[in-house]
C-alpha positions in Angstrom: 7.6 -42.2 -87.9 4.6 -42.9 -85.7 6.7 -45.0 -83.3 9.4 -42.2 -83.0 6.7 -39.6 -82.5 5.1 -41.6 -79.7 8.4 -42.1 -78.0 9.2 -38.5 -78.2 5.7 -37.6 -76.8 6.2 -40.0 -73.9 9.6 -38.4 -73.1 8.1 -34.9 -73.2 5.3 -36.0 -71.0 7.7 -37.6 -68.5 9.8 -34.5 -68.4 6.7 -32.3 -67.7 5.6 -34.7 -64.9 9.1 -34.6 -63.3 9.1 -30.8 -63.5 5.6 -30.6 -61.9 6.8 -32.9 -59.1 9.8 -30.7 -58.6 7.6 -27.6 -58.4 5.4 -29.3 -55.8 8.4 -30.2 -53.7 9.7 -26.7 -53.9 6.3 -25.4 -52.9 6.1 -27.8 -49.9 9.6 -26.8 -48.9 8.7 -23.1 -49.1 5.5 -23.7 -47.1 7.4 -25.6 -44.5 10.0 -22.9 -44.2 7.3 -20.2 -43.9 5.5 -22.3 -41.3 8.7 -22.7 -39.3 9.4 -18.9 -39.5 5.8 -18.2 -38.3 6.2 -20.6 -35.4 9.5 -19.0 -34.5 8.0 -15.5 -34.6 5.0 -16.7 -32.4 7.4 -18.4 -30.0 9.5 -15.2 -29.7 6.4 -13.1 -29.2 5.2 -15.5 -26.5 8.6 -15.4 -24.8 8.6 -11.6 -24.8 5.1 -11.6 -23.4 6.1 -14.1 -20.6 9.2 -12.0 -19.9 7.1 -8.8 -19.7 4.7 -10.6 -17.3 7.6 -11.7 -15.2 9.0 -8.2 -15.1 5.6 -6.8 -14.1 5.3 -9.5 -11.3 8.8 -8.6 -10.1 7.9 -4.9 -10.1 4.7 -5.6 -8.1 6.8 -7.7 -5.6 9.3 -4.9 -5.3 6.5 -2.4 -4.6 5.0 -4.8 -2.0 8.4 -5.2 -0.4 8.9 -1.5 -0.3 5.5 -1.0 1.3 6.4 -3.6 3.9 9.8 -2.1 4.6 8.1 1.2 5.3 6.5 -0.3 8.4 9.7 0.3 10.3 10.0 3.9 9.2 9.6 6.7 11.8 6.4 8.6 12.0 6.9 12.0 10.4 3.8 14.2 10.9 5.4 17.0 8.9 5.0 14.8 5.8 1.2 14.5 6.3 -0.9 16.7 4.0 -3.5 17.2 6.8 -2.9 18.2 10.4 -4.4 16.8 13.6 -6.5 20.0 13.8 -7.9 19.3 10.3 -8.8 15.7 11.4 -10.5 16.9 14.6 -12.6 19.4 12.5 -13.5 16.7 10.0 -14.6 14.3 12.7 -16.7 17.0 14.4 -18.4 17.7 11.1 -19.5 14.0 11.0 -20.6 13.7 14.7 -21.7 16.2 17.2 -19.8 15.4 20.3 -16.9 16.3 22.6 -13.3 15.1 22.2 -12.3 12.1 24.3 -9.2 10.8 22.4 -6.9 11.6 19.5 -3.9 9.8 18.0 -2.0 8.5 15.0 -1.5 4.9 14.2 -1.2 2.5 11.3 -4.2 0.6 9.8 -3.7 -1.6 6.7 -0.2 -0.2 6.4 -1.2 3.4 6.2 -1.1 6.2 8.8 -4.5 7.4 10.0 -5.7 10.0 12.5 -7.9 8.3 15.1 -10.5 10.6 16.7 -13.0 9.7 19.4 -16.0 11.9 20.3 -18.8 11.4 22.7 -22.3 12.8 23.1 -24.8 12.2 25.8 -26.1 9.1 24.1 -23.4 7.8 21.7 -19.7 7.2 21.3 -18.1 7.9 17.9 -14.7 6.7 16.6 -13.3 7.5 13.2 -10.0 6.7 11.4 -9.1 9.3 8.8 -6.4 9.2 6.1 -3.6 11.6 7.1 -3.4 13.0 3.6 -7.0 13.5 2.4 -9.1 12.8 5.5 -11.0 10.1 3.7 -12.7 7.7 6.1 -10.8 4.5 6.6 -13.0 3.2 9.4 -16.0 4.6 11.2 -18.0 3.3 14.2 -20.8 4.6 16.4 -22.2 2.8 19.4 -24.3 3.6 22.5 -22.6 5.5 25.2 -21.4 3.3 28.1 -22.3 4.9 31.4 -19.8 2.7 33.1 -16.9 4.6 31.3 -16.3 7.9 33.0 -14.8 9.5 29.9 -13.1 12.9 30.2 -13.3 15.6 27.6 -10.7 18.1 26.4 -10.0 20.7 23.7 -6.9 20.1 21.7 -6.3 23.9 21.6 -5.7 23.7 25.4 -2.9 21.1 25.0 0.8 21.3 24.1 1.2 20.7 20.4 1.7 17.0 19.9 4.8 17.7 17.7 6.5 19.3 20.8 5.5 16.3 23.0 7.0 13.9 20.5 10.3 15.9 20.5 10.3 15.7 24.3 9.8 12.0 24.2 12.7 11.6 21.7 14.9 13.8 23.9 14.5 11.3 26.7 14.3 8.0 24.9 16.4 7.1 21.8 14.6 5.4 18.9 11.9 5.9 16.3 8.4 7.1 17.1 5.8 4.8 15.5 2.5 6.0 16.9 0.9 8.1 19.6 -2.4 8.8 21.4 -3.8 10.7 24.3 -4.5 8.8 27.5 -6.3 9.8 30.7 -4.7 8.3 33.8 -5.8 9.1 37.4 -7.6 12.2 36.1 -4.5 13.5 34.3 -4.2 13.7 30.5 -1.0 12.5 28.8 0.4 12.0 25.4 1.4 8.3 25.2 4.1 8.0 22.6 5.5 4.7 21.3 9.1 4.5 20.5 10.9 1.5 18.9 14.6 1.3 19.9 17.4 -0.1 17.8 17.4 -3.3 19.8 13.7 -3.8 19.0 12.3 -2.8 22.4 9.0 -0.9 22.4 9.0 1.9 24.9 5.9 3.9 25.9 6.7 7.4 26.9 4.3 9.6 28.8 4.4 13.4 28.3 2.0 15.7 30.2 -0.4 16.9 27.6 -0.9 20.3 29.3 2.6 21.2 30.4 4.7 19.2 27.9 6.9 17.8 30.6 8.4 14.3 30.4 6.6 12.0 32.9 8.0 8.5 32.5 8.9 5.7 30.1 7.8 2.1 30.4 9.3 -0.7 28.3 
C-alpha cells in the first residue's frame, strides 16, 4: 500500500509540475503577444507623428513658395490698408523735416512706403509697412551740404495712382515699384515696369502735370 501510495503521489506531483509549466508558457506567450501589440501601437503612433511632421514641413514649404511666387505680382496700391498720405503723416510725426522723396518698394518680401525728410541739420529715412505703418527700417544721419536736395508737398503733385496708370498706358507690363526723382530741377514719378519678356523699364511721369515723359529700358 505504501508503495502504491508513493507512486500515486509522484504521478500527481508530476502532473501539477507539468500544469505549472504550461501556465508559465501561456503567461510568457501572453506577455510576448502584449509586448508585440504595444510595440506595434508605438510604431504606428511614431509613423503618424512623422507623417504629421512631414505634412507640416510640406505646408511650410508651400507657404514659402507662395510667398516667393508673389514677388512677381503687380503692385496694387488699392490693396494696401494705409495710403501714401497716411505714411507721410506718420513719418512727419517721427521727424520734423521737409519731404524730399517718397516711394513704394519691397523689403524682405513685403511692400513698404519709403519716406525721406530733411531738416537743417539731419536727413531722415523710414520704411513703413503699407498695412499698419509699423517701422521696418529707420535711419537718421547728418545733413550733407553737398546734396542740394529739393523739397515738395505731396498735395501739390498728381496722385501717384494716376501717374501709374499713365505709365501703364504707355508701356505694357507689371508695375513693381515707384519713387519720386528730381532731375534737372524737375520732379518726376519714376515707375518701374517689368514686361512679359523680363525687361525692366523705367517710366518717367511729370509729377506736377501727370504727363508721360519717357521710358528707359
